[in-house]
C-alpha positions as CSV (number, residue, x, y, z in Angstrom):
1,X,0.0,0.0,0.0
2,X,1.7,3.2,-1.2
3,X,0.9,6.9,-0.9
4,X,-2.7,7.6,-1.9
5,X,-5.6,10.0,-1.3
6,X,-5.9,10.8,2.3
7,X,-7.1,13.4,4.8
8,X,-7.6,16.1,5.5
9,X,-5.4,16.4,8.5
10,X,-5.9,19.7,10.5
11,X,-2.9,21.1,12.4
12,X,-3.0,24.1,14.8
13,X,0.1,26.2,14.8
14,X,-0.2,29.3,17.0
15,X,-2.8,31.5,15.3
16,X,-2.8,29.5,12.1
17,X,-4.7,26.4,11.0
18,X,-3.1,24.2,8.3
19,X,-5.3,21.8,6.4
20,X,-3.2,19.2,4.7
21,X,-4.5,16.5,2.3
22,X,-3.2,14.0,-0.2
23,X,-5.1,14.4,-3.5
24,X,-4.7,12.8,-6.9
25,X,-3.3,14.7,-9.9
26,X,-3.0,12.8,-13.2
27,X,-3.1,9.6,-11.3
28,X,-0.3,10.5,-8.9
29,X,-0.7,11.4,-5.2
30,X,0.3,15.0,-4.4
31,X,0.1,17.1,-1.2
32,X,-2.4,20.0,-0.9
33,X,-2.1,22.6,1.9
34,X,-4.5,25.3,2.9
35,X,-3.6,27.9,5.5
36,X,-6.2,29.9,7.5
37,X,-6.1,32.2,10.5
38,X,-7.4,30.6,13.7
39,X,-10.4,33.0,13.9
40,X,-11.7,31.5,10.7
41,X,-12.0,27.9,12.0
42,X,-15.7,27.9,11.5
43,X,-15.1,28.3,7.7
44,X,-13.5,24.9,7.5
45,X,-15.4,22.0,6.0
46,X,-13.7,18.6,6.0
47,X,-14.2,16.9,2.6
48,X,-13.4,13.1,2.5
49,X,-13.1,11.8,-1.1
50,X,-12.8,8.4,-2.6
51,X,-11.6,8.6,-6.2
52,X,-12.5,4.9,-6.9
53,X,-15.9,5.2,-5.1
54,X,-17.2,8.8,-5.4
55,X,-20.5,7.7,-4.0
56,X,-18.8,7.3,-0.7
57,X,-17.7,11.0,-0.5
58,X,-18.9,13.0,2.5
59,X,-18.2,16.3,4.2
60,X,-18.4,17.6,7.8
61,X,-18.0,20.9,9.6
62,X,-15.7,21.0,12.5
63,X,-17.2,20.7,16.0
64,X,-17.1,24.1,17.7
65,X,-16.2,22.6,21.1
66,X,-14.5,19.4,22.0
67,X,-14.7,18.2,25.6
68,X,-14.3,14.9,27.5
69,X,-17.3,12.6,27.1
70,X,-19.3,11.2,30.0
71,X,-18.7,7.5,30.6
72,X,-22.0,6.4,32.2
73,X,-25.3,6.7,30.4
74,X,-28.9,5.6,30.8
75,X,-30.3,2.7,28.8
76,X,-31.1,3.2,25.1
77,X,-34.1,1.8,23.3
78,X,-31.8,0.7,20.4
79,X,-28.1,0.5,20.3
80,X,-25.7,-0.9,17.6
81,X,-22.2,-1.9,18.7
82,X,-19.3,-2.6,16.3
83,X,-15.6,-3.0,16.8
84,X,-12.2,-3.2,15.1
85,X,-13.1,-1.5,11.9
86,X,-9.3,-0.9,11.3
87,X,-9.6,1.5,8.4
88,X,-12.2,-0.6,6.5
89,X,-14.6,2.1,5.3
90,X,-16.5,-0.2,3.1
91,X,-17.4,-2.4,6.0
92,X,-18.2,0.5,8.3
93,X,-20.5,2.2,5.7
94,X,-22.1,-1.2,4.9
95,X,-23.0,-2.0,8.5
96,X,-24.4,1.5,9.2
97,X,-26.5,1.5,6.0
98,X,-27.8,-2.0,6.4
99,X,-28.9,-1.4,10.0
100,X,-30.6,1.9,9.6
101,X,-28.0,4.1,11.3
102,X,-27.4,6.3,8.2
103,X,-28.7,6.7,4.7
104,X,-26.7,7.0,1.5
105,X,-26.2,10.7,2.1
106,X,-24.8,10.0,5.6
107,X,-27.8,11.5,7.3
108,X,-28.4,10.0,10.8
109,X,-31.5,7.8,10.5
110,X,-31.2,6.0,13.9
111,X,-33.3,8.5,15.8
112,X,-32.5,8.5,19.5
113,X,-30.5,5.3,19.1
114,X,-26.8,4.9,20.0
115,X,-23.9,3.8,17.9
116,X,-20.9,2.3,19.8
117,X,-17.4,1.5,18.5
118,X,-15.6,-0.6,21.0
119,X,-12.2,0.5,19.8
120,X,-9.6,-0.1,17.0
121,X,-10.8,2.2,14.2
122,X,-7.1,2.7,13.4
123,X,-4.2,0.7,11.7
124,X,-4.0,-2.0,9.0
125,X,-6.7,-0.7,6.6
126,X,-6.7,1.8,3.7
127,X,-9.2,4.4,5.0
128,X,-8.4,5.1,8.6
129,X,-8.6,8.9,8.3
130,X,-12.0,8.7,6.5
131,X,-13.4,6.3,9.2
132,X,-12.3,8.7,11.9
133,X,-13.9,11.6,10.2
134,X,-17.1,9.7,9.6
135,X,-17.5,8.9,13.4
136,X,-16.6,12.6,14.1
137,X,-19.3,13.7,11.6
138,X,-22.0,11.3,12.9
139,X,-21.4,12.6,16.5
140,X,-22.8,16.0,15.3
141,X,-25.7,14.5,13.3
142,X,-26.7,12.1,16.0
143,X,-26.9,14.7,18.7
144,X,-29.1,16.9,16.5
145,X,-31.6,13.9,16.3
146,X,-31.5,12.9,20.0
147,X,-29.1,10.0,19.4
148,X,-25.5,9.5,20.4
149,X,-22.2,8.1,19.0
150,X,-19.8,6.5,21.5
151,X,-16.2,6.1,20.2
152,X,-14.3,4.0,22.8
153,X,-10.5,3.8,22.5
154,X,-8.8,0.6,21.8
155,X,-5.2,-0.4,22.0
156,X,-4.6,0.7,18.4
157,X,-5.8,4.3,19.1
158,X,-3.5,4.5,22.1
159,X,-0.6,3.0,20.0
160,X,-1.0,5.7,17.4
161,X,-1.4,8.5,20.0
162,X,1.8,7.3,21.7
163,X,4.0,6.9,18.6
164,X,3.8,3.0,18.4
165,X,3.7,2.5,14.7
166,X,4.0,-1.3,14.5
167,X,0.7,-1.7,12.5
168,X,0.6,1.6,10.5
169,X,0.3,0.8,6.8
170,X,3.0,2.0,4.5
171,X,0.4,4.3,2.8
172,X,0.3,6.6,5.8
173,X,4.1,6.8,6.3
174,X,4.5,7.7,2.6
175,X,1.7,10.2,2.9
176,X,3.4,11.8,5.9
177,X,6.5,12.3,3.9
178,X,4.5,14.0,1.1
179,X,2.8,16.2,3.6
180,X,6.1,17.0,5.2
181,X,4.5,16.3,8.6
182,X,5.7,13.2,10.4
183,X,3.1,10.6,11.1
184,X,3.7,10.7,14.8
185,X,2.4,14.3,14.7
186,X,-1.0,13.4,13.1
187,X,-2.9,12.5,16.3
188,X,-1.5,14.9,18.9
189,X,-3.1,17.7,20.9
190,X,-2.2,20.3,18.2
191,X,-4.4,18.5,15.7
192,X,-8.2,18.3,15.3
193,X,-8.4,14.5,15.3
194,X,-5.9,14.3,18.2
195,X,-8.0,16.7,20.3
196,X,-11.1,14.7,19.4
197,X,-9.6,11.4,20.4
198,X,-8.5,13.0,23.7
199,X,-12.2,13.4,24.6
200,X,-12.9,9.7,24.4
201,X,-13.0,7.0,27.1
202,X,-11.5,3.6,27.5
203,X,-14.6,2.1,29.2
204,X,-18.3,3.1,29.2
205,X,-21.5,1.9,30.7
206,X,-24.8,2.4,28.8
207,X,-27.8,1.1,30.8
208,X,-27.0,-2.5,31.8
209,X,-24.2,-3.0,29.3
210,X,-20.5,-2.4,29.8
211,X,-18.4,-1.5,26.7
212,X,-14.7,-2.0,26.6
213,X,-12.2,-2.9,24.0
214,X,-10.5,-6.0,25.5
215,X,-12.3,-6.7,28.8
216,X,-12.0,-6.2,32.5
217,X,-9.5,-8.4,34.3
218,X,-9.6,-9.4,38.0
219,X,-6.6,-7.2,38.5
220,X,-8.5,-4.2,37.2
221,X,-11.5,-5.1,39.4
222,X,-9.2,-5.2,42.4
223,X,-8.4,-1.5,41.9
224,X,-11.9,-0.7,43.1
225,X,-12.1,2.3,40.7
226,X,-15.3,3.6,39.3
227,X,-15.8,3.9,35.5
228,X,-15.4,7.7,35.6
229,X,-12.4,7.4,37.8
230,X,-10.6,4.9,35.4
231,X,-11.2,7.3,32.5
232,X,-10.1,10.3,34.5
233,X,-6.9,8.6,35.6
234,X,-5.9,7.6,32.1
235,X,-7.0,10.6,30.0
236,X,-4.0,12.9,30.8
237,X,-1.6,10.2,29.6
238,X,-3.2,9.3,26.2
239,X,-0.4,11.0,24.3
240,X,2.7,9.8,26.2
241,X,4.2,6.3,26.4
242,X,6.3,7.3,29.5
243,X,4.0,8.4,32.3
244,X,5.3,8.6,35.9
245,X,5.3,5.3,37.6
246,X,1.9,4.7,39.0
247,X,0.8,1.1,39.6
248,X,-2.9,1.7,38.8
249,X,-2.1,3.7,35.7
250,X,0.3,1.1,34.4
251,X,-2.3,-1.6,34.9
252,X,-5.0,0.4,33.1
253,X,-2.9,1.5,30.1
254,X,0.1,-0.7,29.5
255,X,-0.3,-4.1,31.2
256,X,-1.6,-7.1,29.3
257,X,-4.5,-7.0,31.9
258,X,-5.5,-3.5,30.9
259,X,-9.0,-2.8,29.6
260,X,-7.8,-2.5,26.0
261,X,-5.2,-5.3,26.0
262,X,-6.9,-8.0,28.0
263,X,-8.0,-11.2,26.1
264,X,-9.1,-13.4,29.0
265,X,-12.7,-13.5,28.1
266,X,-12.3,-14.7,24.5
267,X,-9.3,-17.0,25.2
268,X,-10.9,-18.8,28.1
269,X,-8.5,-17.4,30.7
270,X,-11.1,-15.8,32.8
271,X,-13.4,-17.8,35.1
272,X,-17.2,-17.6,35.3
273,X,-16.7,-16.1,38.8
274,X,-14.4,-13.4,37.5
275,X,-17.0,-12.4,34.9
276,X,-19.8,-12.5,37.4
277,X,-17.7,-10.3,39.7
278,X,-17.4,-7.7,36.9
279,X,-21.1,-7.8,36.2
280,X,-21.9,-7.3,39.9
281,X,-19.3,-4.6,40.4
282,X,-20.5,-2.4,37.6
283,X,-24.2,-3.4,37.9
284,X,-24.5,-4.7,34.3
285,X,-25.9,-7.7,32.6
286,X,-23.6,-7.9,29.5
287,X,-20.1,-6.9,28.5
288,X,-19.4,-6.0,24.9
289,X,-15.8,-6.4,23.7
290,X,-13.6,-6.4,20.6
291,X,-9.9,-6.9,20.4
292,X,-9.9,-10.7,19.9
293,X,-11.0,-11.8,16.4
294,X,-13.8,-14.3,16.1
295,X,-15.2,-15.9,12.9
296,X,-18.6,-14.5,13.7
297,X,-20.1,-12.5,16.5
298,X,-19.7,-14.8,19.5
299,X,-20.9,-14.9,23.0
300,X,-19.0,-16.3,26.0
301,X,-20.0,-17.2,29.6
302,X,-23.7,-18.0,28.8
303,X,-24.2,-14.8,26.7
304,X,-22.8,-12.4,29.3
305,X,-19.8,-11.5,27.2
306,X,-20.4,-10.5,23.5
307,X,-17.3,-10.3,21.2
308,X,-18.0,-8.2,18.1
309,X,-14.5,-8.3,16.5
310,X,-15.3,-10.0,13.2
311,X,-13.1,-10.2,10.1
312,X,-14.1,-7.0,8.3
313,X,-11.1,-7.2,5.9
314,X,-12.4,-10.6,4.8
315,X,-15.9,-9.4,4.2
316,X,-17.3,-10.8,7.5
317,X,-18.8,-7.7,9.1
318,X,-21.2,-8.2,12.0
319,X,-22.5,-6.1,14.9
320,X,-24.7,-6.5,18.0
321,X,-28.0,-4.8,18.1
322,X,-29.8,-4.1,21.4
323,X,-33.4,-3.3,20.7
324,X,-35.7,-2.8,23.7
325,X,-35.3,-6.1,25.6
326,X,-33.9,-8.2,22.6
327,X,-30.4,-8.7,21.4
328,X,-29.6,-9.5,17.8
329,X,-26.6,-10.4,15.6
330,X,-26.7,-8.2,12.5
331,X,-24.5,-7.9,9.4
332,X,-24.0,-5.6,6.4
333,X,-26.4,-7.7,4.3
334,X,-29.2,-6.7,6.6
335,X,-29.7,-10.1,8.3
336,X,-31.0,-9.9,11.8
337,X,-30.8,-13.0,14.0
338,X,-31.7,-13.3,17.7
339,X,-28.6,-13.8,19.8
340,X,-28.5,-16.5,22.3
341,X,-25.7,-17.6,24.7
């Protein structure tokens, strides 16, 4: 995967805003740069384009204010949860269209419903930037209709924010050279997407469902921290791989037992009692995770844990739909099957 259409990426430099993109000119990728004074921020419209699929194109204004999101919410009448999109815009768009979240013009059509990503929008795929901007855009549209978008951080978001580039496709490194802006600067506090990611949580509770990328280990439970406290402890360190030594912070962000690295549920390393302890501690009935790939949406521990990390890159895109008191496995073909443990 070589340099190709990408962006825009928005950088703040003092009183100047730089909007940098990779466009195509005579079939070759070239950098495009626009410079505006900071006071004209509200003039900026983000345009995401797909030369090979112009029907996918979309635009979004910038959000006027970015602030940390709450992490505990009331129950929703309907909620769609997906995970590990990893830059696969086709899969993301297909799932949202097939399940009534958006229409072909990217209008929000889910009413007061909630859309949840349980982490890992980034790395591996060809359209990471566009996937991020789509979630960003849908946040605005959902709120206008009484709905909500929940973007929960996974290990790959934290890796990109802390300069761990192990899974970054060559396309983005080549694009960074064309833009003359190192890739490690793309998701920092002086960028729009970096500021937006900084508002996100590593764990959330919506009604009686807990959403987390990897899972909750017994070690994390032993910290006896609330959901808001866990998020508040981690948030100041999203952009650094070298925080001061703090046992709880290390466990939550860097340990294999952290909420976005833990694989115990899906690999059979957790016990039923440990899962029940988590359900009891957070007063929930289900835990929705990603991180560990499954061939199809899978439940563990008698349906208490739901793993939604399916093989999007191989065309297997599934999500979990909570609708009133029922739970369904859904896909981008529009199939809707009751989910049992």
